[in-house]
N, C-alpha and C positions, 0 to 999 in steps of 0.2 A: 349658429351652431348655438349661441347663448339660452335657446329656448328649449334646444333639447337637453340641455344641463339642469338648466331648469326646473324640467319637465321628471329628471332623475331624481333632484333633489325630493321633492315632492311624493313622488312615490316613494321612496325610501322611508321617509318621514311616515308617509300611511302603515306600510307593512312593519315598521317599527310600533309604533301605536298597536295593530293589532297583534302581533308576537308578545308586547307587553303584556295586553289586556290576556292572551289564550295563558300565561304563566299566571297570571292571577287566577284565573277563573281553574286552573289547576290547583293553585295551591289550594284554593276554598273547596276545591271537592275531597281533596286530601284531608284538611283541617274536620270536615265533616264529616270524616270517617272515622279518625282518628281523636280529635281534641274533642273533649266530654262538655266545656261550653256551648259548641256548636250543635249538638246532639241534640237533634228535635225528638220530645217525648222521652219515653222510658231507656234507659240503656241496649244497646243493641239496635240493629236494625228496625227501622217502623219506616209504615210507607209515606211522614213526612220526609225521613230522609229520602228514602228512595223518588220522592219526587221532585225535591229541591236538587240530588245528583244529578237525574235527565234533567232538568231544564236549564242547570250547569252545562252538562254534555250538547243537550240542544244548539244553545247559544254558541258553543265552543265552533261546533259543527258548523252552525250558519255562518258565521265568523269565516271560517276557512272556506267554505264555498263561497261566497261572494266575492270576498277580497284577495285570496288566493288561488281562485281556481277562475277570476274574472268571470262569475255571473253577473253582474252588475252593468254588463257590457252587452252582455244578448240580446238577440231578440226575442217577442213571445213565446215561438215554438219550444222554445227552452221551457219555459219556465212552464206550458202546458203539459209538458210532456214529465218534466218534475210535481206536478199537481198530481197527472194520472196513476203515477209511480207511485205517489203516497197513497193515494185510496184504493186502488190495487194491493197495497199490503196491508192496508188498514183494515180491508176485504178477509182476505186471508187470515188474519189473525184474528177477526170474527169468526169464521167459519172454524178454525181449530177450537174458539172457546166454545163456540155453541156447540162442535161435538161431542164433549162431554154428559152433553143434556139428551143425547140422543135416547132413544126407546131401545134401538135396534142394538142400540150398544148392549142394557140389560141383558137381551134375551141371548148376545152372542157370550156373552158370561156367564149363563145358566147352562148353553148349550157347552160350555168349555169347562167347567167345572162337574160338569155330569157326566164327561166321555161322549158327548155328540147324544146323548138321549133324552130328550125334552120331559121331565120332570110334571106330570099332571099335578095340579092343586087336591089338596084333600076334601077342599071344599064342593065341588062338583062333582 
């Protein structure tokens, strides 16, 4: 019975440390957005601010997933599933970004602005 009490005290200490780290990261995120000395680059949001903010958000999400969701005690299959999900997400975001440079999109915009009539170029 004494082992169970000791084990709970150990987990409580870890949860408290992680909770404090989450509060600190949240405070850093807030300070990054509102406090001028922590602003990276010129005033206003810049890519550097976004990188730091996303790094803090990723750190907080990792702490929550690993400790509070107990992923640190899972079997290997859950990690393979998480990696596949992440790669699938990255692939879909890549497709979304590459869709803007699609030549078919330019032809569609031309048809849309000419009420469906494809105008031949003057050079021909």
